[in-house]
C-alpha positions as CSV (number, residue, x, y, z in Angstrom):
1,V,82.2,-5.2,99.9
2,H,82.3,-9.0,99.2
3,L,79.2,-10.5,97.7
4,K,79.1,-14.3,97.4
5,N,76.6,-16.9,96.1
6,Q,73.9,-14.4,95.3
7,E,71.6,-13.4,92.5
8,I,71.3,-9.6,92.4
9,D,68.2,-8.1,90.8
10,I,68.8,-4.7,89.2
11,A,66.1,-2.5,87.8
12,D,67.6,1.0,87.7
13,R,71.0,2.8,87.9
14,Q,73.5,1.1,90.1
15,L,77.2,1.9,90.8
16,F,79.4,-0.8,92.1
17,S,82.8,0.3,93.5
18,S,85.5,-1.7,95.2
19,C,83.4,-4.9,95.2
20,H,84.5,-8.5,95.1
21,L,81.7,-10.5,93.5
22,Q,82.1,-14.3,93.8
23,N,79.6,-16.8,92.3
24,V,77.2,-14.0,91.7
25,S,74.7,-13.6,88.9
26,F,72.6,-10.6,87.8
27,K,69.0,-10.3,86.8
28,L,68.8,-7.1,84.8
29,S,65.7,-5.2,83.7
30,V,65.7,-3.3,80.5
31,E,66.1,0.0,82.4
32,A,69.3,-1.2,84.2
33,D,72.2,1.1,83.9
34,L,75.4,-0.1,85.6
35,E,78.9,1.1,86.2
36,F,81.7,-0.9,87.9
37,T,84.9,0.6,89.3
38,D,87.6,-1.4,91.0
39,C,85.6,-4.6,91.0
40,V,86.7,-8.3,90.9
41,F,84.3,-10.8,89.4
42,E,85.2,-14.4,90.3
43,K,83.4,-17.5,89.1
44,C,80.4,-15.4,88.1
45,D,77.9,-16.5,85.5
46,F,76.8,-13.6,83.3
47,S,75.9,-15.6,80.3
48,N,73.5,-14.0,77.8
49,L,73.3,-10.7,79.8
50,K,73.2,-7.4,78.1
51,F,76.0,-5.2,79.6
52,S,75.5,-2.8,76.6
53,K,76.5,0.8,77.2
54,F,77.8,0.0,80.7
55,G,81.1,1.3,82.1
56,F,83.8,-1.0,83.5
57,Y,86.9,0.7,85.1
58,R,89.8,-1.2,86.7
59,C,87.9,-4.5,86.8
60,V,88.9,-8.2,86.7
61,F,86.8,-11.0,85.4
62,K,88.4,-14.2,86.6
63,D,87.1,-17.7,85.8
64,C,83.8,-16.3,84.8
65,K,81.1,-17.7,82.4
66,L,80.2,-15.0,79.9
67,L,78.7,-17.0,77.0
68,G,76.9,-14.7,74.6
69,T,77.3,-11.7,77.0
70,E,76.8,-8.4,75.3
71,F,79.2,-5.6,75.9
72,A,78.2,-3.7,72.8
73,Q,78.8,0.0,73.0
74,S,80.3,-0.3,76.5
75,F,83.4,1.4,77.7
76,L,86.1,-0.8,79.3
77,Q,89.2,0.7,80.7
78,D,92.0,-1.1,82.6
79,V,90.0,-4.3,82.5
80,Q,91.3,-7.9,82.5
81,F,89.5,-11.1,81.4
82,Q,91.3,-14.2,82.8
83,N,90.6,-17.8,82.2
84,S,87.0,-17.1,81.3
85,L,84.5,-18.5,78.9
86,L,83.6,-15.7,76.5
87,N,82.4,-17.7,73.4
88,Y,79.9,-15.7,71.4
89,A,80.5,-12.5,73.5
90,N,79.7,-9.3,71.7
91,F,82.1,-6.3,72.1
92,S,80.9,-4.6,68.9
93,S,81.3,-0.8,68.9
94,A,82.8,-1.0,72.4
95,R,85.7,1.2,73.4
96,L,88.5,-0.9,75.0
97,K,91.4,0.9,76.6
98,N,94.1,-1.0,78.4
99,V,92.2,-4.3,78.2
100,R,93.9,-7.7,78.5
101,F,92.3,-11.0,77.5
102,S,94.4,-13.9,78.9
103,G,93.7,-17.6,78.7
104,N,90.1,-17.2,77.6
105,A,87.8,-19.1,75.2
106,L,86.6,-16.4,72.7
107,K,85.3,-18.5,69.9
108,E,83.0,-16.6,67.5
109,S,83.1,-13.5,69.7
110,L,82.4,-10.2,68.0
111,F,84.7,-7.2,68.1
112,I,83.0,-5.5,65.1
113,A,83.8,-1.7,64.8
114,G,85.6,-1.8,68.1
115,Q,87.9,1.0,69.2
116,F,91.1,-0.5,70.6
117,K,93.8,1.3,72.5
118,H,96.4,-0.9,74.2
119,V,94.4,-4.1,73.9
120,R,96.3,-7.4,74.5
121,F,95.3,-11.0,73.6
122,E,97.4,-13.6,75.3
123,D,96.9,-17.4,75.1
124,N,93.2,-17.3,74.0
125,D,91.2,-19.4,71.7
126,L,90.0,-16.9,69.1
127,E,88.6,-19.4,66.5
128,K,86.2,-17.5,64.2
129,A,86.3,-14.3,66.3
130,N,85.1,-11.3,64.2
131,F,87.2,-8.1,64.2
132,W,85.5,-6.7,61.1
133,E,86.0,-2.9,60.8
134,T,88.3,-2.8,63.8
135,S,91.9,-1.6,63.5
136,L,94.3,-4.3,64.6
137,A,97.5,-2.2,64.4
138,G,99.8,-3.2,67.1
139,I,97.9,-6.3,68.2
140,D,100.0,-9.4,69.0
141,F,98.1,-12.6,68.0
142,S,101.2,-14.8,68.2
143,T,100.2,-16.7,71.4
144,N,96.6,-17.2,70.5
145,Q,95.0,-20.1,68.7
146,F,92.8,-19.8,65.7
147,E,92.5,-21.2,62.2
148,R,90.3,-18.4,61.0
149,L,89.4,-14.9,62.0
150,D,87.1,-12.4,60.4
151,V,89.0,-9.2,59.8
152,S,89.0,-6.3,57.5
153,P,92.2,-6.9,55.4
154,E,93.0,-3.2,55.2
155,L,92.8,-2.9,59.0
156,A,94.9,-6.0,59.7
157,K,98.3,-4.3,59.3
158,N,101.2,-4.0,61.7
159,I,100.2,-7.0,63.7
160,K,102.3,-9.7,65.2
161,V,101.7,-13.4,64.4
162,N,103.5,-16.7,64.8
163,L,104.7,-18.9,61.9
164,S,101.6,-21.1,61.9
165,Q,99.3,-18.0,61.5
166,V,101.2,-16.6,58.6
167,P,99.3,-18.5,55.9
168,F,96.0,-17.1,57.1
169,F,97.1,-13.5,57.0
170,A,99.1,-14.1,53.7
171,A,95.9,-15.4,52.0
172,L,94.0,-12.5,53.4
173,H,96.2,-10.2,51.4
174,G,96.2,-12.4,48.3
175,I,99.6,-13.9,48.9
176,D,100.1,-17.6,48.0
177,I,102.8,-19.4,49.9
178,V,104.3,-22.3,47.9
């Protein structure tokens, strides 16, 4: 199914499977309950929508506008966000498994108390993103841009950073570089 240039009004439970949604927007009621499987979202505007507690499986968000979109308590598995605008997005308490963020703007996005398994961040702007109470073990931040992140120091271990990011993480652990 290919949906293009539409606004979709959803008031109850909907399952989307094997869909290509291009330039689509949603109008969601409070009772909306969505699950997406094998879907591609291209150039869609989902700014300020509440996708809380929804399921996303094998989906791609490509060149989308997701300013302030709420994914809190959602489950995302095998999902990719590519070249999208995700500033102020909220992934708090979400479960992310095999999720890749590539080339996105994620300024001041929230990943508070997130559960990460095989999550990758590649070439994103993560300025002031908040990873408080989220284990970052195994995360590679080296290709991302930021001057400041909000992280729980005890959970920011076994990460990979580039040389310009070392002072931030050193200061986080009380290390002065002279």
